[in-house]
N, C-alpha and C positions, 0 to 999 in steps of 0.2 A: 504494500500500500504506500502510495506517495504521500509524504507529509503535506498537510494543507498549506496552500500558499506558496509551494515551491513549483519548479518547472521541470519538465522532462529534459529540457536543454541545460538547465543549471541545477542539478540535483543536490540534495543534502544527504550525507551519510547518516544512517540511523544511529543515534547516540547510545552510549552505554548508560544505563540508569543507576549503576552502582556508584555510590558516592555523590549523588545529586544533592544530598543535604548540605554538602560543603561548598556548593557552587553559588556564587553571587548572582549570576545571570543564567537564564535558561535559553536554549537554542544556540547553535553555533554563532548566530548573529546577535545574541543578547536581546532577544525580543522582549523578555520580561525580567525585571529585577526579582530576585528571590530574597526577601527580607525575613520571611518566616514561612511556616507551613501553609498559611492561608494563600500565599502567592502561588505555591505549587497547586493548590486546589483550583485557583482561578485559571491557571495555565491549562489544567486538564479540561476545564469547561470550555475554554477558548478553542482547544483542539477537538472538542466534541462537535463543534460546528458554529460556535458564536462568531468566529472570524469571517464566516460567510455573509454575515449581516453588516459588516463594517464598510465604511466608505474609504476608498483609496483615491484621493482626488475626487473625480467625478465618477469613478468606477466602483460598483458594488458587485461582488461575486454572485450574489443571489438576488435577482430581480424578477418580478416584483417581490416586495417583502411579504413573507408568509403571514397568515393569520396567527397572532400570538397563541391562541388557544390550541393550535395544532402542534406547537413546539414543546419539546421537553429536553431535559438534561438530567444528569445524575443529581440526586438529592445532596444537600450539604453533608449529610451523614455518610453517604457513599463516597463523596469526594474526600472527606476527612479520612475515611478508612483507606482509600486508595493512596493518599499521600503518606499516611503512616506506613503502609506496606512498602512503598518505594523507598522511604527513608530507612527502612529496616534491612534493605538488601546488602549482602556482604560479598566481597570478592571470593573467588575460588582459591584454594591453596596454591601458592606460587611455587612451581617446581624449580625456579631459577635461584640458586643459592648465591649468597654474597661471598665470592671467592677472591683470590688474588687479582684475577683479571678485572672483576667488577670494582675492586678497590682502586685499581689504576684508572678505571673509567670514571669513578667518582672524582678523582683529582682533575681529570680532563673536564668534567662537567663544571667544576668551579673555576678552573683556570680560563675557560672559555666564556665565563660570565653568564652561563645559562640560568643561574639562580635568580637573576634580576627579574625575569619574567616567570620562570617556573620555580617559585620560591618554596623551599621545604617549610613545613612538613606536608603541605597539600600539593606541592609541586605545581602551583599556579599562583600568580598574584591576584587572581580573580578580577582582572581588569579588562577593559575593552581597548582595542586598537583600531583607529580609523583606517580606511582603505584609500588608496590614491583615487582622486576624482570626487571625493566627498567633502563638501565644505559644511561645517557644522558650527553652531553658535559657541562662542568661547565660554559661555556660562556652563557648558556641559562638563568642563574640567572641574567645576565646583559641585555640580549636581550629581555627577556619576564618576565612577572610577575609570577615567579615560587617560590613556598613555599619550604622551606628547611626541609621538612619532608615527609615521605612516606604515601601514602593513602592506607589504609588496606582493601578497598572494593574489590569485585570480579574484577580482571583486564582483564577479557576475552575480553570485547568489545574494549578496547583500546590497546590490544596487539595482538589480533587474527583476527581482521577484517580490512577492508580498511578504516574505519573511525578512525583507531587507531593512536594515537600520543604518547602513553606512559603516558598520563596525563588525569585527569578528572578536569573539572573546578569546582570551588566552586559555587554552585547554590545560587540564591537569595531565601530568605524565604518569600518574598512578595507574597501574594496570595495563601499561602499554603492551605487555607480553601477550595479552589475549584480545586486545581491543582493535586490531586492524580491521579493515583497511584505513589508511591515514589521510589526512587533509580533510577539510570540511565536506568535500564531495567524494572522498574515498578513491583518490587518483592513484595511490600507491599501496601495494599489498603488505609490505614488510618494512621494518626499520632499516634493514639493509638497503632497500630501494630508496627510502627517504633520504638517506645520507649518501646516495650515489651522486657524484658530481655531474653525471650525464643528465640527471633529472631536469635541469634548467635549460637544456638544449632543445632546439626545435625538432631534431630528429629522434628524440627520445620516444620509446614505446612504453606508455604507462602500464604498470602491472595491475592496476585496479580499473576504475572507471576511465573510459577513453572518450566517449561521445559517439553519436551515430555517424558512421562512415569515416571515423577518424582512425588512421593507422599510426601516425606519430604526432606528438605535440609536446611542448615543454610543460612541465609542472612547476610554475614559478613560485617564488616566496620562500621564506625561512631558509636563507642560504647559510645560516649559522651551522658550522660543523662540516660543511662541504669541502673546506680546505684542509681538513685533518688528514694525516697520513694513514695508511692502512691499519697500523697497529693501534693508533689512537682511536680510530673509528671503531674498530672491533672492541676495544676496551669500553668505550662510551656506550655502545649498544648493549654490552654485557651488563653494565651498571643499570641502564634504563630498564632492562628486563627484570631487574630485581625489585623494582618499585611497586 
């Protein structure tokens, strides 16, 4: 099932629900702030169909508006129970042990400055990064956790769909060992692919989502770590798989 408000041309990877309680924003594009359990309840109601009744400029996904008496959603008690269940989800046992190779990878992680965005212990700073081409009010720096730099990944999902905000949230690195494919649209299948320097070249063959009729394309963005040598890259990946 395609998430509401997305596009078959600019898809969104289905997110992992484990650890959602620790996330400040919901959706890859930070559609909704999560300040408490009530926000997750509202998010569930929105995705049950409420967003079909919203206006996007002059466009409303569902026209004409249906008769209110014919509409329904989960009750507050059901939404509360659902949110509590999602908050209770625990990760599976991690088979990747913290060995000498992972210890070297941890040093690479900090020497490369990865912790500035992927801050322990959550391995995210729970912030939003604006994409190139999005001009937003400067007051957003005060109202939201917005980083003062442009995100250089493919902006299509957050600029050309109804899930768009002009931002992508900084994802947590916890559970990377089971959470692929990676990037907001699942373009790469493994961490090894993510840190492959060829990824940002136009003749790259994406190992995850490619797009209709696409044989090769670059997977831009997050060039951090692409300059590592083979040993450093292998060690970093070993550390990330232990999180």
